[in-house]
C-alpha positions as CSV (number, residue, x, y, z in Angstrom):
1,M,39.7,70.4,-17.2
2,K,40.0,71.9,-20.7
3,S,37.3,69.6,-22.0
4,F,35.1,70.6,-19.1
5,L,35.6,74.3,-19.8
6,L,35.0,73.8,-23.5
7,S,31.9,71.8,-23.1
8,L,30.5,74.2,-20.5
9,S,31.3,77.2,-22.7
10,I,29.7,75.7,-25.8
11,G,26.7,74.5,-23.9
12,A,26.3,77.7,-22.0
13,L,26.6,79.8,-25.1
14,A,24.1,77.7,-26.9
15,L,21.6,77.9,-24.0
16,F,22.2,81.5,-23.2
17,G,22.1,82.6,-26.8
18,C,18.7,81.2,-27.6
19,S,20.6,77.1,-6.7
20,G,37.7,83.5,3.4
21,G,35.9,86.1,5.2
22,E,33.0,88.5,4.9
23,S,33.1,92.0,3.5
24,N,31.1,94.8,2.1
25,T,28.0,94.5,4.3
26,A,24.8,95.5,2.4
27,A,23.7,99.0,2.9
28,N,20.8,101.0,1.3
29,S,18.1,98.7,0.0
30,S,15.9,101.1,-1.9
31,V,15.7,100.7,-5.7
32,A,17.9,103.2,-7.4
33,S,20.2,103.6,-10.4
34,P,23.5,101.9,-10.0
35,E,26.5,104.1,-9.1
36,A,28.5,105.5,-12.0
37,A,30.0,102.7,-14.0
38,T,33.7,102.1,-13.9
39,T,36.0,100.2,-16.2
40,S,36.4,97.4,-13.6
41,F,34.5,94.1,-13.7
42,K,32.8,93.7,-10.4
43,V,31.6,90.3,-9.0
44,A,29.9,89.6,-5.7
45,L,29.2,86.4,-3.8
46,L,26.4,85.7,-1.3
47,T,26.7,82.6,0.8
48,P,24.5,81.0,3.5
49,G,27.5,80.7,5.9
50,P,31.1,81.7,6.3
51,V,33.4,80.9,3.4
52,N,35.8,79.2,5.8
53,D,33.3,76.3,6.4
54,S,35.5,73.8,4.5
55,G,32.4,72.9,2.6
56,W,29.5,74.4,0.6
57,S,30.4,78.1,1.0
58,A,34.1,77.5,0.8
59,L,33.9,75.9,-2.7
60,A,32.0,79.0,-4.0
61,Y,34.7,81.2,-2.6
62,E,37.3,79.3,-4.6
63,G,35.3,80.2,-7.7
64,L,35.2,83.8,-6.7
65,E,38.9,83.9,-6.1
66,A,39.5,82.3,-9.6
67,I,37.4,85.1,-11.1
68,K,39.5,87.7,-9.2
69,T,42.8,86.1,-10.4
70,D,41.9,85.1,-13.9
71,L,39.7,88.0,-14.9
72,G,41.1,90.7,-12.8
73,A,37.7,91.3,-11.3
74,E,36.9,93.4,-8.2
75,T,35.2,91.0,-5.9
76,S,33.3,91.0,-2.6
77,N,31.6,88.4,-0.5
78,Q,29.2,88.3,2.4
79,V,26.9,86.0,4.3
80,A,23.2,86.7,3.5
81,Q,20.3,84.7,4.8
82,G,16.5,85.1,4.9
83,N,15.3,88.7,4.5
84,D,18.9,89.9,4.1
85,I,19.2,88.2,0.7
86,K,17.3,90.7,-1.4
87,E,18.8,93.6,0.5
88,S,22.3,92.4,-0.2
89,M,21.5,91.8,-3.9
90,R,20.1,95.3,-4.2
91,S,23.1,96.9,-2.4
92,Y,25.6,95.2,-4.8
93,A,23.5,96.1,-7.9
94,Q,23.4,99.8,-6.7
95,K,27.1,99.8,-6.3
96,G,27.5,98.8,-10.0
97,Y,28.3,95.1,-9.6
98,N,28.1,93.3,-12.9
99,L,27.5,89.8,-11.5
100,V,26.0,88.6,-8.2
101,F,26.3,84.9,-7.3
102,G,23.9,83.5,-4.7
103,H,25.3,80.2,-3.6
104,G,22.2,78.0,-2.9
105,F,18.6,77.3,-3.8
106,E,17.4,80.1,-1.5
107,Y,19.0,82.7,-3.8
108,N,17.2,81.7,-7.0
109,E,13.8,83.3,-6.6
110,P,15.1,86.5,-4.9
111,G,17.6,86.9,-7.7
112,V,14.9,86.7,-10.4
113,Q,12.8,89.2,-8.5
114,V,15.6,91.8,-7.9
115,A,16.8,91.4,-11.5
116,K,13.7,93.2,-12.7
117,D,14.9,96.4,-11.0
118,F,18.5,96.1,-12.1
119,P,18.8,95.1,-15.8
120,D,22.5,95.9,-15.9
121,T,23.4,93.3,-13.2
122,I,23.3,89.5,-13.7
123,F,22.1,87.3,-10.9
124,V,23.1,83.7,-10.8
125,S,22.2,81.1,-8.1
126,S,23.8,77.7,-7.5
127,S,20.7,75.7,-7.8
128,G,17.1,76.5,-8.7
129,S,15.0,76.7,-11.9
130,A,13.6,80.2,-12.0
131,T,15.1,82.4,-14.7
132,A,14.9,85.9,-16.3
133,K,16.8,87.7,-19.0
134,N,19.4,88.7,-16.5
135,A,19.0,85.9,-14.0
136,G,19.7,82.2,-14.1
137,A,21.2,79.3,-12.2
138,I,23.9,76.7,-12.2
139,R,22.5,73.2,-11.4
140,F,25.2,71.0,-10.0
141,Y,24.2,67.3,-10.3
142,L,25.5,66.5,-6.9
143,E,23.0,63.7,-6.6
144,Q,25.3,61.6,-8.7
145,S,28.1,61.6,-6.1
146,F,25.6,61.3,-3.3
147,Y,24.3,58.1,-5.0
148,L,27.8,56.8,-5.0
149,A,28.2,57.8,-1.3
150,G,25.1,55.7,-0.6
151,V,26.6,52.7,-2.4
152,L,29.7,53.0,-0.3
153,A,27.9,53.5,3.0
154,A,25.7,50.5,2.5
155,N,28.6,48.3,1.6
156,V,30.8,49.5,4.5
157,S,28.1,49.4,7.2
158,K,28.3,46.4,9.5
159,S,25.0,47.3,11.3
160,G,22.9,47.7,8.2
161,T,22.0,51.3,9.3
162,V,23.4,54.5,7.9
163,G,22.4,58.1,8.5
164,M,22.0,61.6,6.8
165,V,22.3,64.8,8.8
166,G,21.0,67.9,7.1
167,G,21.0,71.6,8.1
168,P,18.1,73.6,6.6
169,D,15.3,71.4,5.1
170,V,15.4,72.8,1.5
171,P,14.7,71.0,-1.8
172,S,18.3,70.9,-2.9
173,I,19.4,69.0,0.2
174,R,16.4,66.7,0.2
175,S,17.2,65.8,-3.4
176,T,20.8,64.8,-2.6
177,F,19.5,62.7,0.4
178,K,17.1,60.9,-1.9
179,A,20.0,60.0,-4.2
180,F,22.0,58.8,-1.2
181,R,19.1,56.6,-0.1
182,A,18.7,55.3,-3.6
183,G,22.3,54.3,-3.8
184,A,22.3,52.6,-0.4
185,E,19.1,50.7,-1.2
186,A,20.4,49.6,-4.6
187,A,23.6,48.3,-3.0
188,K,22.0,46.6,0.0
189,P,18.2,46.1,-0.2
190,G,16.8,46.4,3.3
191,V,19.4,48.8,4.5
192,K,18.0,51.3,7.1
193,V,18.6,55.0,6.3
194,L,18.0,57.6,9.0
195,E,17.4,61.2,8.1
196,V,17.3,64.3,10.4
197,F,17.4,68.1,9.7
198,T,18.7,70.5,12.3
199,G,17.4,73.5,10.5
200,K,20.7,75.4,10.7
201,N,23.9,75.5,8.7
202,D,26.2,76.7,11.5
203,D,24.9,74.9,14.6
204,V,27.8,72.5,15.3
205,A,26.3,71.3,18.6
206,A,23.0,70.5,17.1
207,A,24.6,68.5,14.3
208,R,26.7,66.6,16.8
209,Q,23.7,65.8,18.9
210,V,21.7,64.5,16.0
211,A,24.7,62.4,14.8
212,D,25.2,61.1,18.3
213,T,21.6,59.9,18.5
214,M,21.9,58.2,15.1
215,I,25.0,56.4,16.1
216,K,23.4,55.2,19.3
217,S,20.5,54.0,17.2
218,G,22.9,51.8,15.2
219,A,24.1,54.0,12.3
220,D,27.8,53.3,11.7
221,V,28.2,55.5,8.5
222,L,27.0,59.1,8.3
223,I,26.8,61.7,5.6
224,H,25.9,65.4,6.0
225,Q,24.6,68.4,4.2
226,A,25.3,70.8,7.1
227,N,27.9,73.2,5.8
228,A,29.9,74.7,8.8
229,A,28.1,72.4,11.2
230,A,29.6,69.3,9.5
231,Q,32.3,69.3,12.1
232,G,29.7,68.2,14.7
233,V,28.9,65.2,12.6
234,F,32.6,64.3,12.2
235,T,33.3,64.7,15.9
236,A,30.3,62.5,16.7
237,C,31.5,59.8,14.3
238,K,35.0,59.9,15.8
239,D,33.6,59.6,19.4
240,G,31.1,56.9,18.4
241,K,33.6,54.9,16.2
242,A,31.6,55.4,13.1
243,W,32.7,56.3,9.6
244,A,31.7,59.6,8.0
245,L,31.3,60.9,4.4
246,G,32.2,64.4,3.3
247,A,30.1,66.6,1.1
248,N,30.6,69.5,-1.4
249,L,34.3,70.0,-0.9
250,N,36.8,67.2,-0.4
251,Q,36.8,66.8,3.4
252,N,38.9,63.6,3.5
253,D,41.6,65.4,5.5
254,N,39.3,66.4,8.3
255,E,41.2,66.2,11.6
256,S,38.6,63.7,12.9
257,G,40.3,61.0,10.8
258,V,37.0,59.3,10.1
259,V,36.0,60.6,6.6
260,I,36.4,57.7,4.2
261,G,35.3,59.6,1.1
262,S,33.7,62.8,-0.1
263,A,30.9,63.7,-2.6
264,T,32.4,66.7,-4.3
265,I,31.6,69.7,-6.5
266,S,34.2,71.6,-8.6
267,A,32.5,75.0,-8.8
268,K,35.7,76.9,-9.7
269,A,35.5,76.3,-13.4
270,A,31.8,76.8,-13.6
271,F,31.9,80.1,-11.8
272,L,34.8,81.3,-13.9
273,E,33.1,80.4,-17.2
274,V,29.8,82.1,-16.2
275,A,31.8,85.2,-15.2
276,K,33.5,85.2,-18.6
277,L,30.1,85.1,-20.4
278,V,28.9,88.0,-18.3
279,K,32.0,90.0,-18.9
280,E,31.7,89.4,-22.6
281,K,28.0,90.3,-22.5
282,K,27.0,86.9,-23.8
283,F,24.9,85.8,-20.8
284,D,21.1,85.3,-21.3
285,G,19.4,83.7,-18.3
286,T,19.0,80.0,-18.2
287,V,19.8,76.9,-16.0
288,V,23.0,75.0,-16.8
289,Q,23.3,71.5,-15.4
290,L,26.8,70.2,-14.7
291,G,27.5,66.6,-13.7
292,M,30.2,64.0,-13.6
293,E,30.5,63.8,-17.4
294,K,31.8,67.4,-17.4
295,G,34.1,67.1,-14.4
296,A,32.0,69.2,-12.1
297,I,31.0,66.3,-9.8
298,D,33.0,63.4,-8.4
299,F,33.3,61.0,-5.5
300,V,36.8,60.9,-4.0
301,F,38.0,58.1,-1.7
302,N,40.3,59.0,1.2
303,D,43.5,57.2,0.2
304,K,44.7,57.2,3.8
305,L,41.7,55.0,4.9
306,K,41.0,53.1,1.7
307,S,42.9,50.1,2.9
308,Q,40.5,49.8,5.8
309,L,37.5,49.4,3.5
310,P,36.2,46.1,2.1
311,E,37.5,45.6,-1.5
312,A,34.0,44.7,-2.5
313,A,32.8,48.1,-1.3
314,I,35.4,50.0,-3.4
315,K,34.6,47.9,-6.5
316,A,30.9,48.6,-6.0
317,V,31.5,52.3,-6.1
318,E,33.8,52.2,-9.1
319,S,31.2,50.0,-11.0
320,A,28.3,52.4,-10.1
321,K,30.4,55.4,-11.2
322,A,31.1,53.8,-14.5
323,D,27.4,53.0,-14.9
324,I,26.5,56.7,-14.2
325,L,29.0,57.9,-16.7
326,S,27.6,55.5,-19.3
327,G,24.1,56.4,-18.6
328,K,23.2,52.9,-17.3
329,I,22.4,54.4,-13.9
330,V,20.6,57.7,-13.6
331,A,20.8,59.1,-10.1
332,P,17.4,60.4,-9.0
333,K,17.1,64.2,-8.7
334,D,14.1,66.4,-7.8
335,K,13.0,69.3,-9.9
336,F,13.3,72.6,-8.0
């Protein structure tokens, strides 16, 4: 962890120098001067879903809590989607917040746009490529672990068919799905990979229905990018006697008992380090990419189920992971 923080700090400084619960609902959205500054460091988090989703939003909340604990920051978080994103950003800026995290690709462009009106507030998204002097992004190379998940899925599958269940059809999710497909096809040429988007992060019933259909079509290993709706996928896998793969957070302990491994992000250290840069007034907008080599991305087996997996499948994942770390394998990722 120390090496990760050090490398991130040095990298970020070099780049910058040269995509729980809800609280503090956004109020007045008109552009105005921030409220009188206080001595406190104020950090806000916007997420696409509730922070108790045991996935994407939850891992961002862990980062926010670390900022509160380690930096003594005053923090706030709320769900913000669609047209509410800019309004929420403006509201926090007007209240004198120093840093506003938007956890997802959909917060990148709005953050850059709102940043023009609030030069004293820094806007950072988890994903995205747009930047400004006081706006940037953290780019988690999640595609690396999704590639490994694809390798495992193809090696574990008995039917030769695996599936991917997405929520919103956005570039960041499509990119991870491409990496999963690449890993599966590299492991088992000819494997069939199904892909469906429900369009929503929180529709558990829709995710379960899609997963049920995939399983009936022969898929026996499924991965998701559905945030809170992931439970629908896990339940369908349990009922359909299929294996599941977790995403973003380590979801191996899900009550379904069918998650054999998880493609994970460790956002805590990254969020904390960015907050330190902002607090020290050393932030200058850019995009920082974080991958396995910096400890931000990993693939974690479920030790409780590992004995039920083919030894060859486990070795294939371990070999591919070593090749990613050495640079022999470059997991595909889209530019967005």
